Structure formats: C-alpha cells, structure tokens
C-alpha positions in Angstrom: 185.6 84.7 51.1 185.5 84.5 54.9 188.6 86.7 55.2 187.2 89.2 52.8 183.9 89.2 54.7 185.8 89.7 58.0 187.7 92.7 56.5 184.6 94.3 55.2 182.8 93.7 58.5 185.7 95.1 60.4 185.8 98.2 58.2 182.1 98.7 58.7 182.5 98.5 62.5 185.4 101.0 62.4 183.5 103.4 60.2 180.5 103.1 62.5 182.7 103.9 65.4 184.1 107.0 63.7 180.6 108.1 62.8 179.5 107.6 66.4 182.4 109.7 67.6 181.6 112.4 65.1 178.0 112.4 66.2 179.1 112.4 69.8 181.1 115.6 69.2 178.2 117.4 67.6 177.6 120.2 70.1 173.9 120.6 69.5 173.3 116.9 69.8 175.4 116.6 72.9 173.6 119.5 74.6 170.2 118.1 73.8 171.2 114.8 75.5 172.8 116.6 78.4 169.7 118.7 79.1 168.4 115.8 81.2 171.2 116.7 83.7 169.6 117.0 87.2 169.1 120.6 88.1 167.5 120.3 91.5 170.5 122.0 93.1 170.1 125.0 90.8 167.0 126.7 92.1 168.2 129.3 91.2 171.6 129.0 89.6 173.9 131.0 91.8 176.7 132.6 89.8 179.6 134.4 91.6 180.8 137.6 90.1 183.1 140.5 91.2 181.6 143.8 89.8 183.7 146.6 88.3 185.4 144.6 85.6 183.9 146.1 82.5 183.1 144.9 79.9 182.8 141.5 81.6 180.7 142.3 84.7 179.7 145.7 86.0 176.6 147.5 87.2 175.0 150.4 85.3 173.6 153.6 86.9 170.4 151.7 87.9 172.4 149.0 89.7 171.6 146.4 87.1 174.2 143.8 86.1 175.7 144.1 82.6 178.5 142.7 80.6 179.9 139.8 78.6 180.0 137.3 81.5 176.5 138.4 82.6 175.1 137.5 79.2 176.9 134.2 79.2 175.5 133.4 82.6 172.0 134.3 81.4 172.4 131.8 78.5 173.5 129.1 80.9 170.5 129.6 83.2 168.2 129.5 80.2 169.5 126.2 78.9 169.4 124.8 82.4 165.7 125.9 82.6 166.3 127.8 85.9 166.5 131.3 87.2 169.8 133.2 87.5 171.0 134.7 90.7 174.2 136.7 90.5 176.0 136.7 93.8 178.3 139.7 94.3 181.6 139.0 95.9 185.0 140.7 96.2 187.4 139.2 93.7 189.6 137.6 96.4 186.5 136.0 98.0 185.1 134.2 94.9 186.8 130.9 95.3 186.1 130.7 99.0 182.4 131.4 98.3 182.5 128.5 95.8 184.1 126.0 98.1 181.7 127.0 100.9 178.7 126.4 98.6 177.5 130.0 98.6 177.6 129.9 94.8 177.4 127.2 92.2 179.8 128.5 89.6 182.2 131.4 89.1 181.8 133.3 85.8 183.9 136.3 86.4 186.8 136.6 84.0 188.8 134.1 86.0 192.0 132.9 84.4 193.1 129.3 84.5 196.1 128.8 86.8 197.7 125.7 88.2 197.4 127.1 91.8 193.6 127.6 91.3 193.2 124.3 89.6 194.3 122.6 92.9 191.2 124.0 94.5 188.5 124.2 91.8 187.6 122.4 88.5 188.0 124.6 85.4 185.9 124.2 82.3 187.4 124.5 78.9 188.4 128.1 78.1 185.7 130.5 76.8 187.9 133.6 76.3 191.6 134.2 75.6 193.4 137.4 76.7 196.5 138.6 78.6 198.0 141.1 81.0 199.1 144.6 80.0 200.6 147.7 81.6 198.7 151.0 81.9 200.3 154.3 82.5 199.4 158.0 82.4 200.1 159.5 79.0 203.5 161.2 78.9 204.6 159.4 82.1 206.6 156.5 80.7 209.3 155.3 83.2 211.5 152.3 83.8 209.0 150.0 85.6 211.6 147.7 87.1 213.2 150.1 89.7 213.1 150.3 93.4 210.2 152.1 95.2 208.3 152.5 91.9 204.7 151.7 92.7 202.7 149.3 90.5 199.0 148.7 91.3 197.5 145.3 91.0 194.3 143.5 92.0 194.7 141.3 95.0 194.8 137.5 94.3 194.9 138.2 90.6 197.2 136.8 87.9 198.2 140.5 87.3 199.7 140.4 90.8 201.8 137.4 90.1 202.9 138.6 86.7 203.9 142.1 88.0 206.0 140.5 90.7 207.7 138.3 88.2 208.2 141.0 85.5 209.2 143.8 87.8 210.9 142.3 90.8 212.5 145.6 91.9 209.2 147.6 91.9 206.9 148.0 94.9 203.7 146.2 94.3 200.6 147.9 95.7 197.4 145.8 96.3 193.8 146.8 95.7 190.5 145.0 96.0 188.7 146.7 93.1 189.9 147.7 89.6 188.4 151.2 89.9 190.6 151.8 93.0 193.7 151.1 91.0 192.6 153.5 88.2 192.0 156.2 90.8 195.4 155.7 92.3 197.0 155.8 88.9 195.2 159.1 87.9 196.2 160.6 91.3 199.8 159.4 90.7 199.8 157.3 93.9 201.0 154.5 91.6 203.0 154.9 88.4 201.5 152.0 86.6 199.0 149.2 86.8 199.0 145.6 85.5 195.5 144.5 84.4 193.6 142.2 82.0 193.7 143.6 78.4 189.9 143.7 77.8 189.5 145.9 80.9 192.5 148.0 79.7 191.0 148.4 76.2 187.7 149.5 77.6 189.4 152.0 80.0 191.7 153.5 77.4 188.7 154.1 75.0 186.9 156.1 77.8 189.8 157.9 79.5 192.2 159.8 77.3 194.6 160.4 80.2 195.6 156.7 80.2 197.6 154.7 77.7 198.4 151.1 77.3 201.9 149.7 76.6 201.8 147.5 73.5 203.6 144.4 74.9 201.3 141.6 76.2 203.0 140.4 79.4 201.4 137.0 79.3 198.6 135.1 77.5 195.7 133.8 79.7 192.5 132.0 79.2 189.3 132.5 81.1 187.1 129.6 82.2 184.2 128.8 84.5 185.1 127.5 87.9 183.1 124.9 89.9 183.6 122.8 93.0 185.9 119.8 92.7 184.2 116.5 92.3 181.2 117.6 90.2 182.2 116.0 86.9 178.7 115.9 85.5 178.4 119.7 85.8 182.0 120.1 84.4 181.1 118.1 81.3 177.9 119.9 80.9 179.7 123.3 81.0 182.2 122.2 78.4 179.3 121.1 76.1 177.5 124.4 76.8 180.6 126.4 75.6 180.7 124.3 72.5 177.0 124.9 72.0 177.3 128.7 72.3 180.0 128.7 69.6 178.2 126.2 67.3 175.0 128.1 67.3 176.6 131.5 66.7 175.3 132.9 70.0 178.9 133.3 71.4 179.9 135.5 68.5 176.7 137.6 68.9 177.6 138.3 72.5 181.2 139.0 71.6 180.1 141.5 68.9 177.9 143.2 71.5 180.7 143.8 74.0 183.9 143.9 72.0 183.6 146.3 69.1 
C-alpha cells in the first residue's frame, strides 16, 4: 500500500508541476503578474525609430508618426501605464542611442543578427520577413557584374546580403530608404536590396518599380534593449505573447498588411 501511495503521490506532484508550467505559460496570466514591473525608468517610455520605413514607421503629411511598429509601441506604453515618446534617429545611429541611454528600446524593424546580439539584447521575434531586390521595370540585368551599382541602407542586413550575393557589384550606401528609391528611379543605381514589407508597399504605389520573386534571406524582427536588463527582456517577451494571445497583434497586422 505504501508503494502505491507513493506512486499516486508522485503522479499528483508531477501533474501539479505540469499544470503549474501550463499556467505559467498562459500569456494573459503572465502579463498580469508582470505588470508589477517597476516602471520608474520609463517616464515616458522612449522608443527609438528611424522614419521612412513604411509601413512600419513613417510620418504622414502632418508630421505625425504612423505604422505597424508605431502601433506596437503604443500598445507597449499602454500596458506599462506610461506615456510614449518616439525618438527619431538615423538607422545607423539607433544602437548607439540605445547604449548611450538616449532611448529605452528600439522598435524599428530591426532584424536579429549575431553581430548586433553582441551589443544588445533581442526579444523574441515579433515579425518574420526577408530581403528582396527591386529594379525598374524592363531593366533586368545580371546583378553580379563589375561596376553595376546596387543601393543599400547603411548598417542594414540588406548591405551584408547584397555584398554576399553580388560580390562583383558596386555597393552604394544610403542613410534613408527614400534616397535609394530616388537613386533607382534616376538610374543612379541599377537595383536596390531592401526588406520585403517595404518593397511590397513601394511596388503597390509606384508602377515603375518591380520586385524580383526570390527571397534572398529570411529574417526576423525583434525589439532591442540594453544588455543586462533581463527583467525588461522577459517582460517584452511576455508582451509579444500577450498581443498574439489577445488578438491585438492580428488586428494591427490586418491594418497595415492588406
């Protein structure tokens, strides 16, 4: 009887453990518990973004911020119970601004890379995409040839992928996506390598430009924070789960990616 009792007791403990784990993984429950996270350092929450990357972050004609990442940042500020301040930076300056404590978090379509992960902490991914090539319609050429100019965003994954995929080409660097598009239309570059969501949005609006069908590389966007802040990192991971669990993530996706 004692051995049977021990087995039953053991099974009860194991089941309780599994139930505890299941409950711990419930996003809404986790977030409710984590809402006690100290937020004294977020008054307001300073989110770094590089504008001009529609549909993720851009400014409308009135100078107001819009986009997928902007809506995500607003949701984060809401659950933290603080105000949101979007801090505008050039793309190549975002990580420096983070490490120098000018901002609290980067939410700006930033792909996870091993090089960046040596400097910042990345949350779990919140968006999956990849890099593509854009050309002017009717201007298809062999991209991997000497002196053929390909435009890329400085310090972007597109820069590294273009260098790897087209080693013979001449890589031309730009600070803003719109500058690459202008150079492409003016035929100052023959092609550009850019994130697919931006390319999709551009091709819908500009009939002069077409996108090659091959996805050069799959990437995942994540939030970036300063190294060492594990509490905030765990919170952000729970926050992403919460958005998806409640359906809010899909609502924001449907708004910007039709």
